[in-house]
C-alpha positions in Angstrom: -35.3 -197.2 154.5 -38.5 -196.9 152.4 -38.8 -199.0 149.3 -40.5 -198.0 146.0 -43.5 -200.1 146.8 -43.9 -198.3 150.2 -44.6 -195.0 148.4 -48.0 -193.5 148.7 -50.6 -193.5 145.8 -50.1 -190.8 143.3 -53.4 -189.1 144.1 -52.2 -188.7 147.7 -48.9 -187.4 146.5 -50.7 -184.7 144.3 -52.8 -183.7 147.3 -49.8 -183.5 149.7 -47.7 -181.4 147.4 -50.6 -179.5 145.8 -49.7 -180.5 142.3 -52.5 -179.2 140.2 -51.6 -179.7 136.6 -50.8 -176.5 134.7 -52.2 -176.2 131.2 -49.4 -173.8 130.2 -46.8 -176.5 130.9 -48.8 -179.1 128.9 -49.3 -181.2 132.0 -51.7 -184.2 132.1 -50.7 -186.6 134.9 -51.0 -190.3 134.5 -51.9 -191.7 138.0 -52.6 -195.4 137.3 -49.4 -197.2 138.3 -50.6 -200.3 136.3 -50.5 -198.2 133.1 -47.2 -196.5 133.9 -45.7 -200.0 134.5 -47.1 -201.1 131.1 -45.4 -198.1 129.4 -42.1 -198.9 131.2 -42.2 -202.5 130.1 -43.0 -201.5 126.5 -39.5 -199.7 126.4 -37.8 -203.2 126.5 -35.2 -204.5 128.9 -34.1 -201.5 131.0 -31.6 -203.5 133.1 -28.1 -202.0 132.6 -29.5 -198.8 130.9 -29.7 -195.2 131.9 -33.2 -193.9 131.1 -33.9 -190.3 130.2 -37.5 -189.1 131.3 -38.8 -185.7 130.3 -41.6 -184.2 132.3 -42.0 -186.8 135.2 -44.5 -184.7 137.1 -45.4 -186.5 140.3 -43.3 -189.5 139.2 -45.8 -192.2 138.2 -43.7 -193.3 135.2 -40.5 -192.7 137.1 -41.6 -195.3 139.6 -42.4 -197.8 136.8 -39.0 -197.3 135.2 -37.2 -197.9 138.4 -39.4 -200.9 139.3 -38.7 -202.4 135.9 -35.0 -202.4 136.6 -33.5 -199.2 135.0 -29.9 -198.8 136.2 -30.5 -195.0 136.6 -33.2 -192.6 135.6 -32.4 -189.0 134.7 -35.6 -187.0 135.0 -35.8 -183.5 133.6 -38.6 -181.4 135.1 -39.5 -177.8 134.4 -42.0 -177.5 137.2 -40.2 -177.0 140.6 -43.4 -177.9 142.4 -42.8 -181.5 141.5 -39.3 -181.7 143.1 -40.4 -182.8 146.6 -42.5 -185.7 145.2 -39.6 -186.8 143.1 -37.2 -186.5 146.1 -39.4 -189.1 147.9 -38.8 -191.5 145.0 -35.1 -190.8 145.0 -34.9 -191.5 148.7 -36.6 -194.9 148.1 -34.1 -195.8 145.3 -30.7 -194.4 146.5 -28.3 -193.5 143.7 -30.8 -194.5 140.9 -32.7 -191.2 140.3 -31.2 -187.9 139.4 -33.6 -184.9 138.8 -32.6 -181.9 136.8 -34.8 -178.7 137.1 -35.0 -177.1 133.7 -36.5 -176.9 130.2 -35.8 -180.2 128.3 -35.3 -178.0 125.2 -32.3 -176.3 126.8 -30.8 -178.7 129.3 -27.7 -180.6 128.2 -28.4 -184.2 129.3 -25.5 -186.0 127.8 -23.1 -185.1 130.7 -25.6 -186.9 133.0 -26.0 -190.1 131.0 -23.9 -193.2 130.6 -24.7 -195.5 127.6 -26.7 -197.6 126.8 -29.5 -195.0 127.0 -33.2 -195.3 126.4 -35.6 -192.4 126.4 -39.1 -193.0 128.0 -41.5 -190.1 128.6 -45.0 -189.1 128.9 -44.1 -185.9 127.0 -45.8 -182.6 127.7 -48.0 -182.0 124.8 -46.6 -178.5 124.0 -43.1 -179.7 123.4 -43.4 -183.4 122.4 -43.1 -183.1 118.7 -40.2 -180.6 118.9 -38.3 -182.9 121.2 -38.9 -185.9 118.9 -37.6 -184.1 115.9 -34.5 -183.1 117.8 -33.8 -186.7 118.9 -34.3 -187.9 115.3 -32.0 -185.2 113.8 -28.7 -185.2 115.6 -25.5 -184.1 113.9 -24.2 -187.7 113.8 -26.0 -191.0 113.5 -26.4 -193.4 115.4 -27.6 -191.1 118.2 -26.8 -191.4 121.9 -30.1 -193.2 122.5 -31.1 -196.8 121.6 -34.8 -196.4 121.6 -37.6 -193.9 122.2 -40.8 -194.8 124.0 -42.9 -191.7 124.0 -46.5 -190.7 124.7 -48.1 -188.3 122.3 -51.6 -187.2 121.4 -53.0 -190.1 119.3 -53.1 -187.9 116.2 -49.4 -187.2 116.5 -48.6 -190.9 117.1 -50.5 -191.8 114.0 -48.5 -189.3 112.0 -45.3 -190.9 113.1 -46.2 -194.4 111.8 -48.3 -193.3 108.8 -47.8 -194.8 105.3 -48.0 -193.1 101.9 -51.5 -192.3 100.7 -52.9 -191.6 104.1 -53.9 -188.2 105.4 -51.6 -188.6 108.4 -48.6 -189.2 106.2 -46.0 -186.4 106.1 -42.7 -185.1 107.2 -42.9 -186.6 110.6 -43.5 -190.1 109.2 -40.5 -189.7 106.8 -38.2 -188.4 109.5 -39.1 -191.2 111.9 -39.2 -194.1 109.4 -35.9 -193.0 107.7 -33.8 -193.9 110.8 -36.0 -195.9 113.1 -38.5 -198.8 113.3 -41.6 -197.1 114.7 -44.8 -198.7 116.0 -47.7 -197.8 118.3 -47.6 -200.0 121.4 -50.4 -198.6 123.6 -53.4 -196.3 123.3 -55.0 -194.5 126.3 -58.3 -192.8 126.7 -58.7 -189.3 128.0 -60.0 -190.5 131.4 -56.6 -192.1 132.2 -55.3 -188.7 132.9 -55.8 -185.9 135.4 -57.0 -183.6 134.1 -58.5 -185.5 131.2 -57.4 -184.1 127.9 -59.9 -183.7 125.0 -58.0 -186.3 122.9 -56.9 -189.9 123.1 -53.2 -190.6 123.7 -50.8 -193.2 122.3 -47.4 -194.5 123.1 -44.9 -194.9 120.2 -41.8 -197.1 120.5 -39.0 -196.1 118.1 -36.0 -198.4 117.8 -32.9 -196.7 116.1 -31.5 -198.2 113.0 -27.6 -198.2 113.0 -27.7 -196.5 109.6 -30.6 -194.7 107.7 -32.9 -197.0 105.8 -31.8 -195.5 102.5 -28.8 -193.2 101.8 -29.5 -189.5 101.6 -28.1 -186.1 102.8 -30.3 -185.3 105.8 -30.3 -181.6 105.2 -31.4 -182.0 101.6 -34.0 -184.5 102.5 -35.4 -182.2 105.2 -35.6 -179.3 102.7 -37.3 -181.4 100.0 -39.9 -182.8 102.4 -40.6 -179.5 104.0 -41.4 -177.8 100.7 -43.3 -180.8 99.4 -45.6 -181.2 102.4 -46.0 -177.5 103.0 -47.9 -177.5 99.8 -49.1 -181.0 99.8 -52.1 -180.4 97.5 -49.8 -179.2 94.7 -48.1 -181.4 92.2 -44.4 -181.9 93.1 -43.2 -180.1 89.9 -44.9 -177.0 91.3 -44.2 -177.3 95.1 -40.5 -178.1 94.4 -39.9 -175.7 91.5 -38.0 -173.2 93.7 -35.7 -176.0 94.9 -33.9 -176.6 91.6 -34.5 -175.3 88.1 -34.4 -178.8 86.7 -36.7 -180.3 89.2 -38.7 -182.3 86.7 -35.6 -184.0 85.5 -34.6 -184.9 89.1 -38.1 -186.2 89.8 -38.0 -188.5 86.8 -34.5 -189.7 87.7 -35.9 -190.7 91.1 -38.8 -192.6 89.5 -41.3 -190.0 90.4 -44.0 -188.6 88.0 -43.7 -184.8 88.3 -47.5 -184.6 88.5 -47.6 -186.7 91.7 -48.2 -185.1 95.1 -46.1 -185.5 98.2 -48.5 -187.9 100.0 -48.1 -190.4 97.2 -44.4 -190.6 97.4 -42.6 -193.2 99.6 -39.5 -192.8 101.7 -37.2 -194.6 99.2 -38.3 -192.3 96.4 -37.8 -189.1 98.5 -34.3 -190.4 99.4 -33.5 -191.0 95.8 -34.7 -187.5 94.9 -32.5 -186.1 97.6 -29.4 -187.9 96.2 -30.2 -186.7 92.7 -30.5 -183.0 93.8 -27.4 -183.3 96.1 -25.3 -184.8 93.2 -26.2 -181.8 91.0 -24.6 -179.3 93.4 
């Protein structure tokens, strides 16, 4: 029986199965198995865990996850052309790789996963942010996953870990940092991929907190931050005036100067503002 180390190089796999990356699917294949192994290791101890991988493509990261000891990998792939390459990996690791053909935005993965679960993916660029937001905003917290180890365009990764006062700081930073510990663990140049994108990429590791960092109603917080950052150049008393007729009072109650702008306000103050507004009905 073939072992995972006996599988052919990824460039050979791509040639054999004619896997030309499709721009419309946001595909950029990472072929260096040393790099995919580093990404897998950055996800932490995978032994005893199910791992969800979105967009495995020819399976470079999939191999790394299995080699690093993942109990099972559930790979969700939209491109049917990749199935034969992934089947070769499954044959080398009997019972440890399940592949679902479908759109990760639509597939119900929970029926296929057994806790503890980690999510590790080189996300397709065109759906990466939407998937992250979904994983960070489940109806109940804590979520089904323990950690997220995800590759994004470097600009998106920097938005996830940004601090107040920076240009990258916004809704994505607040959403991620409210409920997780987020850090960039690896950056990759364009030439690491086939085809090479026009931008650098970065891997972000997010570890869930068992409870949000500060108490707040998630829906109220989301509405506040959406309004505030959609008009980030405006003072908060202007950008949030449609939210509540007494918005200046609520801002002051949260320790926020009504003339400040969204990018100047930290997570704790936004949560305080959300509590004040929620309490007012």
